[in-house]
mmCIF file of the C-alpha atoms, coordinates in Angstrom:
data_MODEL
# 
_entry.id   MODEL 
# 
loop_
_atom_site.group_PDB 
_atom_site.id 
_atom_site.type_symbol 
_atom_site.label_atom_id 
_atom_site.label_alt_id 
_atom_site.label_comp_id 
_atom_site.label_asym_id 
_atom_site.label_entity_id 
_atom_site.label_seq_id 
_atom_site.pdbx_PDB_ins_code 
_atom_site.Cartn_x 
_atom_site.Cartn_y 
_atom_site.Cartn_z 
_atom_site.occupancy 
_atom_site.B_iso_or_equiv 
_atom_site.pdbx_formal_charge 
_atom_site.auth_seq_id 
_atom_site.auth_comp_id 
_atom_site.auth_asym_id 
_atom_site.auth_atom_id 
_atom_site.pdbx_PDB_model_num 
ATOM 1  C CA . MET A 1 1  ? 0.000   0.000   0.000   1.00 0.00 ? 1  MET A CA 1 
ATOM 2  C CA . ASP A 1 2  ? 1.430   3.372   -0.975  1.00 0.00 ? 2  ASP A CA 1 
ATOM 3  C CA . ALA A 1 3  ? 1.909   6.268   1.432   1.00 0.00 ? 3  ALA A CA 1 
ATOM 4  C CA . ALA A 1 4  ? -0.976  8.318   0.037   1.00 0.00 ? 4  ALA A CA 1 
ATOM 5  C CA . ARG A 1 5  ? -3.435  5.468   0.529   1.00 0.00 ? 5  ARG A CA 1 
ATOM 6  C CA . LYS A 1 6  ? -2.169  4.803   4.058   1.00 0.00 ? 6  LYS A CA 1 
ATOM 7  C CA . ALA A 1 7  ? -2.629  8.485   4.880   1.00 0.00 ? 7  ALA A CA 1 
ATOM 8  C CA . ARG A 1 8  ? -6.155  8.511   3.406   1.00 0.00 ? 8  ARG A CA 1 
ATOM 9  C CA . ILE A 1 9  ? -7.146  5.434   5.434   1.00 0.00 ? 9  ILE A CA 1 
ATOM 10 C CA . ALA A 1 10 ? -5.680  6.947   8.613   1.00 0.00 ? 10 ALA A CA 1 
ATOM 11 C CA . ALA A 1 11 ? -7.582  10.202  8.032   1.00 0.00 ? 11 ALA A CA 1 
ATOM 12 C CA . LEU A 1 12 ? -10.846 8.359   7.382   1.00 0.00 ? 12 LEU A CA 1 
ATOM 13 C CA . ALA A 1 13 ? -10.311 6.297   10.535  1.00 0.00 ? 13 ALA A CA 1 
ATOM 14 C CA . VAL A 1 14 ? -10.013 9.475   12.600  1.00 0.00 ? 14 VAL A CA 1 
ATOM 15 C CA . VAL A 1 15 ? -13.301 10.763  11.177  1.00 0.00 ? 15 VAL A CA 1 
ATOM 16 C CA . ALA A 1 16 ? -15.074 7.404   11.585  1.00 0.00 ? 16 ALA A CA 1 
ATOM 17 C CA . GLN A 1 17 ? -13.888 6.818   15.146  1.00 0.00 ? 17 GLN A CA 1 
ATOM 18 C CA . SER A 1 18 ? -16.671 8.976   16.608  1.00 0.00 ? 18 SER A CA 1 
ATOM 19 C CA . VAL A 1 19 ? -19.329 6.884   14.829  1.00 0.00 ? 19 VAL A CA 1 
ATOM 20 C CA . TRP A 1 20 ? -17.898 3.706   16.355  1.00 0.00 ? 20 TRP A CA 1 
ATOM 21 C CA . ASP A 1 21 ? -17.464 5.289   19.783  1.00 0.00 ? 21 ASP A CA 1 
ATOM 22 C CA . GLU A 1 22 ? -21.111 6.401   19.836  1.00 0.00 ? 22 GLU A CA 1 
ATOM 23 C CA . SER A 1 23 ? -22.680 3.085   18.922  1.00 0.00 ? 23 SER A CA 1 
ATOM 24 C CA . HIS A 1 24 ? -20.191 0.211   18.731  1.00 0.00 ? 24 HIS A CA 1 
ATOM 25 C CA . ASP A 1 25 ? -22.402 -0.866  15.818  1.00 0.00 ? 25 ASP A CA 1 
ATOM 26 C CA . GLY A 1 26 ? -20.683 -2.318  12.761  1.00 0.00 ? 26 GLY A CA 1 
ATOM 27 C CA . GLY A 1 27 ? -23.700 -1.613  10.564  1.00 0.00 ? 27 GLY A CA 1 
ATOM 28 C CA . ALA A 1 28 ? -23.725 2.063   11.563  1.00 0.00 ? 28 ALA A CA 1 
ATOM 29 C CA . LEU A 1 29 ? -19.994 2.289   10.907  1.00 0.00 ? 29 LEU A CA 1 
ATOM 30 C CA . GLN A 1 30 ? -20.392 0.766   7.446   1.00 0.00 ? 30 GLN A CA 1 
ATOM 31 C CA . GLU A 1 31 ? -23.336 3.056   6.656   1.00 0.00 ? 31 GLU A CA 1 
ATOM 32 C CA . PHE A 1 32 ? -21.207 6.063   7.590   1.00 0.00 ? 32 PHE A CA 1 
ATOM 33 C CA . LEU A 1 33 ? -18.265 4.842   5.515   1.00 0.00 ? 33 LEU A CA 1 
ATOM 34 C CA . LYS A 1 34 ? -20.536 4.199   2.536   1.00 0.00 ? 34 LYS A CA 1 
ATOM 35 C CA . GLU A 1 35 ? -22.046 7.696   2.839   1.00 0.00 ? 35 GLU A CA 1 
ATOM 36 C CA . ILE A 1 36 ? -18.606 9.319   2.696   1.00 0.00 ? 36 ILE A CA 1 
ATOM 37 C CA . GLY A 1 37 ? -17.559 7.197   -0.289  1.00 0.00 ? 37 GLY A CA 1 
ATOM 38 C CA . CYS A 1 38 ? -15.301 4.763   1.524   1.00 0.00 ? 38 CYS A CA 1 
ATOM 39 C CA . ASP A 1 39 ? -15.840 1.354   -0.059  1.00 0.00 ? 39 ASP A CA 1 
ATOM 40 C CA . GLY A 1 40 ? -14.129 -1.946  -0.712  1.00 0.00 ? 40 GLY A CA 1 
ATOM 41 C CA . VAL A 1 41 ? -10.698 -2.642  0.685   1.00 0.00 ? 41 VAL A CA 1 
ATOM 42 C CA . ASP A 1 42 ? -10.401 0.892   2.053   1.00 0.00 ? 42 ASP A CA 1 
ATOM 43 C CA . ALA A 1 43 ? -13.593 0.416   4.104   1.00 0.00 ? 43 ALA A CA 1 
ATOM 44 C CA . VAL A 1 44 ? -12.261 -2.869  5.473   1.00 0.00 ? 44 VAL A CA 1 
ATOM 45 C CA . MET A 1 45 ? -8.935  -1.259  6.400   1.00 0.00 ? 45 MET A CA 1 
ATOM 46 C CA . VAL A 1 46 ? -10.664 1.701   8.072   1.00 0.00 ? 46 VAL A CA 1 
ATOM 47 C CA . THR A 1 47 ? -12.933 -0.713  9.958   1.00 0.00 ? 47 THR A CA 1 
ATOM 48 C CA . ARG A 1 48 ? -9.939  -2.707  11.137  1.00 0.00 ? 48 ARG A CA 1 
ATOM 49 C CA . GLN A 1 49 ? -8.209  0.416   12.392  1.00 0.00 ? 49 GLN A CA 1 
ATOM 50 C CA . VAL A 1 50 ? -11.294 1.968   14.053  1.00 0.00 ? 50 VAL A CA 1 
ATOM 51 C CA . VAL A 1 51 ? -12.596 -1.191  15.705  1.00 0.00 ? 51 VAL A CA 1 
ATOM 52 C CA . GLY A 1 52 ? -9.181  -2.627  16.507  1.00 0.00 ? 52 GLY A CA 1 
ATOM 53 C CA . CYS A 1 53 ? -10.084 -6.037  15.144  1.00 0.00 ? 53 CYS A CA 1 
ATOM 54 C CA . SER A 1 54 ? -8.494  -8.625  12.872  1.00 0.00 ? 54 SER A CA 1 
ATOM 55 C CA . LEU A 1 55 ? -8.644  -8.416  9.102   1.00 0.00 ? 55 LEU A CA 1 
ATOM 56 C CA . GLY A 1 56 ? -11.129 -11.314 9.014   1.00 0.00 ? 56 GLY A CA 1 
ATOM 57 C CA . GLU A 1 57 ? -13.400 -9.627  11.551  1.00 0.00 ? 57 GLU A CA 1 
ATOM 58 C CA . ALA A 1 58 ? -13.284 -6.353  9.602   1.00 0.00 ? 58 ALA A CA 1 
ATOM 59 C CA . GLN A 1 59 ? -14.134 -8.180  6.364   1.00 0.00 ? 59 GLN A CA 1 
ATOM 60 C CA . GLN A 1 60 ? -17.042 -9.921  8.089   1.00 0.00 ? 60 GLN A CA 1 
ATOM 61 C CA . MET A 1 61 ? -18.335 -6.610  9.457   1.00 0.00 ? 61 MET A CA 1 
ATOM 62 C CA . PHE A 1 62 ? -18.071 -5.080  5.976   1.00 0.00 ? 62 PHE A CA 1 
ATOM 63 C CA . ILE A 1 63 ? -19.733 -7.860  4.011   1.00 0.00 ? 63 ILE A CA 1 
ATOM 64 C CA . THR A 1 64 ? -22.601 -8.491  6.460   1.00 0.00 ? 64 THR A CA 1 
ATOM 65 C CA . ALA A 1 65 ? -23.653 -4.858  6.925   1.00 0.00 ? 65 ALA A CA 1 
ATOM 66 C CA . PRO A 1 66 ? -27.132 -4.271  5.445   1.00 0.00 ? 66 PRO A CA 1 
ATOM 67 C CA . CYS A 1 67 ? -25.884 -1.265  3.456   1.00 0.00 ? 67 CYS A CA 1 
ATOM 68 C CA . ARG A 1 68 ? -23.303 -3.527  1.759   1.00 0.00 ? 68 ARG A CA 1 
ATOM 69 C CA . ALA A 1 69 ? -25.894 -5.926  0.291   1.00 0.00 ? 69 ALA A CA 1 
ATOM 70 C CA . ALA A 1 70 ? -24.719 -5.157  -3.261  1.00 0.00 ? 70 ALA A CA 1 
ATOM 71 C CA . GLU A 1 71 ? -21.136 -6.042  -2.340  1.00 0.00 ? 71 GLU A CA 1 
ATOM 72 C CA . LEU A 1 72 ? -22.299 -9.297  -0.730  1.00 0.00 ? 72 LEU A CA 1 
ATOM 73 C CA . ALA A 1 73 ? -24.364 -10.185 -3.809  1.00 0.00 ? 73 ALA A CA 1 
ATOM 74 C CA . PHE A 1 74 ? -21.374 -9.527  -6.072  1.00 0.00 ? 74 PHE A CA 1 
ATOM 75 C CA . HIS A 1 75 ? -19.103 -11.592 -3.821  1.00 0.00 ? 75 HIS A CA 1 
ATOM 76 C CA . ASN A 1 76 ? -21.548 -14.508 -3.791  1.00 0.00 ? 76 ASN A CA 1 
ATOM 77 C CA . ALA A 1 77 ? -22.054 -14.401 -7.570  1.00 0.00 ? 77 ALA A CA 1 
ATOM 78 C CA . PHE A 1 78 ? -18.302 -14.260 -8.149  1.00 0.00 ? 78 PHE A CA 1 
ATOM 79 C CA . MET A 1 79 ? -17.663 -17.207 -5.826  1.00 0.00 ? 79 MET A CA 1 
ATOM 80 C CA . GLU A 1 80 ? -20.427 -19.252 -7.458  1.00 0.00 ? 80 GLU A CA 1 
ATOM 81 C CA . GLY A 1 81 ? -18.964 -18.536 -10.892 1.00 0.00 ? 81 GLY A CA 1 
ATOM 82 C CA . LEU A 1 82 ? -15.511 -19.498 -9.672  1.00 0.00 ? 82 LEU A CA 1 
ATOM 83 C CA . GLU A 1 83 ? -16.833 -22.765 -8.233  1.00 0.00 ? 83 GLU A CA 1 
ATOM 84 C CA . ARG A 1 84 ? -18.660 -23.556 -11.497 1.00 0.00 ? 84 ARG A CA 1 
ATOM 85 C CA . SER A 1 85 ? -15.541 -22.851 -13.536 1.00 0.00 ? 85 SER A CA 1 
ATOM 86 C CA . GLN A 1 86 ? -13.555 -25.269 -11.355 1.00 0.00 ? 86 GLN A CA 1 
ATOM 87 C CA . SER A 1 87 ? -16.054 -28.046 -11.919 1.00 0.00 ? 87 SER A CA 1 
ATOM 88 C CA . ASP A 1 88 ? -15.919 -27.465 -15.704 1.00 0.00 ? 88 ASP A CA 1 
ATOM 89 C CA . VAL A 1 89 ? -12.163 -28.136 -15.823 1.00 0.00 ? 89 VAL A CA 1 
# 
């Protein structure tokens, strides 16, 4: 990860910390991150930093948040396609 991206994630974590501190609610944190345009890997990295959890826990919080339903649907479709392609080989 380059320095600019690290700095952006650190800055977003500072802003998002108050949302986490108020609710300790992963869904609320993800909703906030989505509203400010923080998605994908960046949202997972911010979550990890704000919550102080493992990468796996941050990914789980990201993918199971109601506001991330589109990301979960894409992930599931991708995995199903990957599994089908493996069985075709």
